[in-house]
Structure formats: C-alpha cells, structure tokens
C-alpha positions as a printed Julia matrix, in Angstrom:
159×3 Matrix{Float64}:
 105.87  146.46   21.0
 102.84  146.95   18.77
 102.08  150.54   17.85
  98.55  151.7    18.63
  96.69  153.51   15.89
  94.85  156.71   16.7
  93.5   157.58   13.24
  91.78  155.82   10.36
  92.25  157.42    6.94
  93.18  160.68    8.63
  90.2   160.82   11.01
  90.7   160.4    14.76
  89.5   157.18   16.33
  86.9   157.43   19.06
  87.6   156.05   22.53
  85.1   153.28   21.67
  87.12  152.28   18.59
  90.38  152.26   20.52
  88.85  150.21   23.34
  86.89  147.73   21.19
  89.35  147.39   18.33
  86.67  148.23   15.72
  85.95  151.49   13.89
  82.75  153.23   15.04
  80.1   154.17   12.48
  80.6   157.89   13.08
  84.2   157.6    11.84
  83.08  155.4     8.94
  80.59  158.12    7.96
  83.26  160.82    8.15
  85.76  158.85    6.03
  83.2   157.81    3.4
  81.31  161.11    3.19
  78.05  159.39    4.16
  74.84  161.37    3.6
  71.28  160.02    4.03
  69.94  158.63    0.74
  66.52  157.34   -0.32
  67.18  154.43   -2.68
  63.45  154.18   -3.37
  63.13  157.77   -4.66
  64.16  156.76   -8.17
  63.23  153.72  -10.21
  66.28  154.11  -12.45
  68.67  151.18  -12.58
  69.15  148.36  -10.13
  70.99  148.31   -6.82
  73.72  145.67   -6.86
  75.37  144.47   -3.67
  79.09  145.0    -4.34
  80.45  144.38   -0.84
  79.42  142.47    2.23
  76.79  139.8     2.57
  73.12  140.57    3.11
  72.3   136.98    4.09
  73.27  134.99    7.15
  72.78  131.37    8.15
  72.66  129.39   11.41
  73.67  125.82   12.14
  72.03  123.59   14.77
  74.34  125.0    17.47
  73.32  128.58   16.69
  76.63  129.53   15.07
  76.24  132.33   12.5
  77.72  132.13    8.99
  77.81  134.5     6.05
  77.17  132.96    2.61
  80.81  132.11    1.92
  81.41  130.62    5.35
  78.18  128.61    5.08
  79.26  127.19    1.71
  82.67  126.23    3.12
  81.05  124.56    6.15
  78.65  122.63    3.9
  81.61  121.32    1.86
  83.3   120.22    5.09
  80.13  118.57    6.41
  79.48  116.74    3.13
  83.02  115.33    3.26
  82.42  114.23    6.86
  79.16  112.51    5.89
  80.82  110.79    2.92
  83.69  109.59    5.1
  81.6   108.37    8.0
  81.5   104.66    8.63
  78.52  103.73   10.74
  78.48  107.06   12.56
  75.3   109.0    13.24
  75.33  111.73   10.58
  71.87  113.14   11.27
  73.2   116.3    12.94
  75.64  116.97   10.09
  72.83  116.48    7.58
  70.6   118.84    9.57
  73.36  121.47    9.47
  73.73  120.99    5.71
  69.98  121.54    5.32
  70.02  124.69    7.47
  73.11  126.14    5.82
  71.82  125.62    2.28
  68.14  126.47    2.53
  67.39  128.6     5.58
  69.22  131.88    5.11
  67.92  135.08    6.65
  68.17  138.52    5.11
  70.03  141.16    7.1
  67.61  144.01    7.65
  68.96  147.34    6.44
  67.56  150.25    8.47
  69.04  153.14    6.51
  71.0   153.85    3.35
  73.7   156.5     3.03
  75.25  157.75   -0.17
  79.03  157.5    -0.01
  81.81  158.68   -2.27
  83.47  156.32   -4.74
  86.66  156.58   -2.69
  84.69  155.75    0.45
  83.18  152.73   -1.29
  86.67  151.55   -2.31
  87.89  151.86    1.27
  84.95  149.81    2.54
  85.36  147.21   -0.2
  89.08  146.87    0.56
  88.88  146.85    4.34
  85.49  145.56    5.45
  82.45  143.41    4.88
  80.07  146.36    5.37
  77.1   146.37    2.98
  77.85  148.55   -0.05
  75.44  148.81   -2.97
  76.03  150.39   -6.39
  73.58  151.66   -9.01
  75.36  151.86  -12.36
  72.7   154.01  -14.04
  72.82  156.59  -11.27
  76.56  156.06  -10.64
  75.86  156.08   -6.9
  77.32  154.01   -4.06
  75.38  153.58   -0.82
  76.24  152.1     2.55
  73.54  149.9     4.07
  73.39  150.28    7.86
  71.75  147.46    9.82
  71.17  149.15   13.17
  68.67  151.83   14.11
  68.3   154.48   16.73
  71.72  154.45   18.38
  74.28  157.23   18.09
  76.9   156.27   15.55
  79.56  157.22   18.06
  78.36  154.28   20.19
  78.13  151.53   17.55
  81.09  149.62   16.14
  81.29  148.61   12.5
  82.87  145.33   11.34
  86.1   147.15   10.44
  89.05  146.31   12.7
  91.34  149.11   13.84
C-alpha cells in the first residue's frame, strides 16, 4: 500500500494538492519564502534563467514541448525522415520546422523573491521558472498565471 503524503517540506498540503497530485502555489510560496519582487526596479546585473523553460513549442497535432523535449523530438523526426523509403515525410518535416523555429515565450505575470534554499528545492524538484541575478544575489520565482488565488492553482511539482 502506498503511503499518502500530507506535507511538503514541513508545510501541510492543501486538499487541492492531495486531490490533484500537484503542490499548490500557496504551499510553494510558503516553502520558498516567496515575497513580491520588482525585477525592473534595478538595472544591476542580468537575470539568468536557472530552472525551468520559458519557451514552449507545438507540433502539427498541437502537442506541447519544452525546449529539451522539442530537441529530442526533432532528432527522432530527422531519423525517421532519413530512414523513410518512398514515404510521405511532409508532416514530419513540418513538425521539424515548427519545433525548431516557432517557439513561444511563456508569459510571466509576476516575480517573487525566494530564499536560496527555496530556489534549491525548486531546482531539485520542479521545472518552475527560477531566475538568478548574481550581482544582486537574488533568486526569483516567475509565476505564469494571474488573478487566481494561489490556493486554487497547482504548480508543476508532483506530490
């Protein structure tokens, strides 16, 4: 029998997290010490994406890929095209084109300063967007949804 978890890093899981199997953003904020942060307030340093993927790609069927998955799929499709003997490869070639040139940026609605420990947790356990500014020695979490209570929105982090 599989044991059900009821906490994540010492914080209780919400009913939503238990039901959906993914940690809600409220719990993520509690664990990481998230506080609103204006990354545009200072021109010092550069913000480097250190976790997650701020681009996504679609194939002709509408499947969504992050950058790594898109690259892997392109390698697979190129091998299929190379190995085809008289088959129609136009769809595979169209997918290669889409997956290599038509990425879309994930829109970040808000940024939240998080602790270094919180950043490490997210980098170890998730693909959430985490940025770091070396000059300021600040980590921030990029949140891509707006206007909904964090208790009602799941992150990408499995329970």
